[in-house]
C-alpha positions in Angstrom: -45.4 -76.7 69.1 -44.1 -73.4 67.5 -43.3 -70.5 69.8 -44.2 -66.9 69.1 -42.9 -63.8 70.7 -44.7 -60.6 71.6 -44.0 -57.5 73.8 -45.9 -56.5 76.9 -45.9 -53.1 78.6 -48.1 -51.4 81.2 -47.9 -47.9 79.8 -46.9 -45.2 82.3 -48.2 -42.9 84.9 -46.6 -40.4 87.3 -43.9 -42.6 88.9 -42.8 -44.3 85.6 -43.4 -47.5 83.8 -45.0 -49.7 86.5 -46.2 -53.2 86.3 -48.8 -54.0 89.0 -48.3 -57.1 91.1 -51.6 -58.6 90.0 -50.6 -58.0 86.3 -47.4 -59.9 86.8 -49.2 -62.7 88.7 -51.7 -63.2 85.9 -48.9 -63.1 83.2 -47.0 -65.8 85.0 -50.1 -67.9 85.6 -51.6 -68.0 82.1 -48.6 -68.1 79.7 -47.8 -71.8 80.4 -44.8 -73.6 81.9 -42.9 -73.7 78.5 -43.0 -70.0 78.0 -40.1 -67.6 78.5 -40.1 -64.0 79.7 -37.2 -61.6 78.8 -36.7 -58.1 80.3 -35.6 -55.7 77.6 -33.6 -52.5 77.8 -36.6 -50.5 76.6 -38.9 -51.2 79.5 -40.9 -54.0 77.8 -41.2 -57.7 78.6 -40.8 -60.1 75.7 -43.0 -63.2 76.1 -42.3 -66.3 74.0 -45.1 -68.9 74.2 -46.9 -71.6 72.3 -48.8 -69.9 69.5 -52.0 -72.0 69.7 -53.0 -70.0 72.9 -51.7 -66.7 71.8 -55.0 -65.0 71.1 -56.6 -66.2 74.4 -53.6 -65.1 76.5 -53.2 -61.7 74.8 -56.9 -61.0 75.4 -56.6 -61.7 79.1 -53.5 -59.5 79.4 -55.3 -56.6 77.7 -58.2 -57.0 80.2 -55.9 -56.3 83.1 -54.5 -53.1 81.4 -51.4 -54.5 79.7 -50.5 -53.3 76.2 -49.6 -55.9 73.7 -47.1 -55.0 70.9 -45.1 -56.9 68.2 -41.5 -57.8 68.9 -38.6 -57.4 66.5 -38.1 -54.7 63.9 -40.8 -52.3 65.1 -41.0 -49.0 66.8 -41.0 -49.7 70.5 -43.4 -48.3 73.1 -42.3 -44.8 74.3 -39.5 -44.9 76.9 -40.6 -42.2 79.3 -39.4 -40.5 82.4 -41.1 -40.8 85.8 -42.9 -37.5 85.4 -41.4 -36.2 88.7 -42.6 -32.6 87.9 -46.2 -33.8 87.9 -48.6 -35.0 85.2 -49.5 -31.5 84.0 -46.1 -29.9 84.1 -44.4 -32.9 82.4 -47.3 -33.3 80.0 -48.2 -36.9 80.7 -51.2 -36.7 78.4 -48.9 -35.8 75.4 -46.6 -38.7 76.3 -49.6 -41.1 76.3 -50.8 -39.8 72.9 -47.3 -40.0 71.5 -46.9 -43.6 72.7 -50.2 -44.6 71.0 -49.1 -42.9 67.8 -45.6 -44.3 67.5 -45.8 -47.9 68.9 -45.7 -51.0 66.7 -44.8 -49.6 63.3 -42.6 -51.9 61.1 -39.2 -50.3 60.5 -35.8 -51.3 59.0 -34.4 -51.9 62.5 -35.8 -51.6 66.0 -36.5 -47.9 66.9 -36.4 -46.6 70.4 -38.1 -43.3 71.1 -37.6 -41.4 74.4 -39.6 -38.7 76.3 -38.5 -36.5 79.2 -40.9 -34.1 80.9 -38.1 -31.7 81.8 -34.4 -30.9 81.2 -33.3 -33.4 83.9 -33.8 -36.1 81.3 -34.1 -39.0 83.8 -35.2 -41.3 81.0 -31.8 -40.8 79.2 -33.5 -39.5 76.1 -30.3 -38.5 74.3 -29.3 -42.2 74.1 -32.5 -43.0 72.1 -33.0 -43.0 68.3 -35.5 -40.1 68.6 -36.1 -38.1 71.8 -38.6 -35.5 72.9 -37.6 -33.2 75.8 -39.9 -30.7 77.3 -38.2 -27.3 77.8 -40.5 -24.9 79.7 -43.4 -24.2 77.4 -42.0 -25.9 74.3 -40.2 -29.1 73.3 -36.8 -30.0 71.8 -36.5 -33.0 69.5 -33.2 -34.9 69.1 -32.2 -37.7 66.7 -29.6 -40.3 66.3 -28.6 -41.4 69.8 -26.7 -44.6 70.2 -26.4 -46.3 73.6 -24.5 -49.5 72.6 -21.0 -50.3 71.4 -17.6 -48.6 71.5 -19.0 -45.7 69.4 -21.9 -44.9 71.6 -22.9 -41.2 71.3 -25.6 -38.7 72.2 -28.4 -37.7 69.9 -28.1 -34.4 68.0 -30.6 -31.5 68.3 -33.0 -31.8 65.4 -35.5 -29.1 66.2 -36.0 -26.7 69.2 -38.9 -24.6 70.4 -41.5 -27.1 69.0 -45.1 -26.5 70.0 -47.0 -29.3 71.7 -49.3 -29.9 68.8 -46.4 -30.3 66.4 -44.6 -33.0 68.4 -46.5 -36.1 67.2 -46.6 -35.0 63.5 -42.8 -34.4 63.5 -42.0 -37.7 65.2 -44.4 -39.5 62.9 -42.7 -38.1 59.8 -39.3 -39.2 61.1 -40.6 -42.7 61.5 -42.2 -42.6 58.0 -39.0 -41.3 56.4 -37.1 -44.2 58.1 -39.7 -46.7 56.8 -39.4 -45.3 53.3 -35.7 -44.6 52.9 -34.0 -46.8 55.5 -32.1 -49.9 54.4 -32.8 -53.3 55.9 -31.2 -53.7 59.4 -29.8 -50.2 59.1 -29.6 -48.5 62.6 -31.4 -45.2 62.8 -28.1 -43.4 63.7 -26.4 -44.7 60.6 -29.5 -43.8 58.5 -29.1 -40.2 59.7 -25.4 -40.1 58.9 -26.3 -41.4 55.4 -29.1 -39.0 54.4 -27.9 -36.2 56.8 -29.8 -34.3 59.5 -30.2 -31.4 57.1 -32.2 -33.5 54.7 -34.5 -34.6 57.6 -35.0 -31.0 58.5 -36.0 -30.1 55.0 -38.6 -33.0 55.0 -40.1 -31.6 58.2 -39.9 -27.9 57.1 
């Protein structure tokens, strides 16, 4: 029987990305003994299971509050902080809306997007492809972070002083530009080097 892989995430609340015990219990019970579960570096579980029960299993997982996303060359669910400043101060509702807007879009290579509700940056946003950091009453957006390899580096400041209502449109345009102009399997950091951060700023002007 052919196996198919998909991603599972619980979303996030104050306290971080938290799987509830009952969710994990149901996941382990229904996917079958031949399935495999992999913990990823972007706070998702990858589940590989027999494809004939895929629709049934995914439906049950959604019923207990889990989010189902494609695996592979897609934008990942938002990698957020623990909202230690509180839901309002760290703008949890914006993070949830951003997660819904950016997750699961097909891209030339997997795209990791980070969010931090304050300058402490506990979610390590500057190691992500795109990062949104709340700074007092506005947001800074960074691009091109690289967490792996001997040439790992921090993301560069793309825009500062961004208003809350501008965050999702700007990040969405960055994703769309990568979809349209990125080469197959090209990392986002290499894509930025090739087309330049100045060109990206012109597109978002």
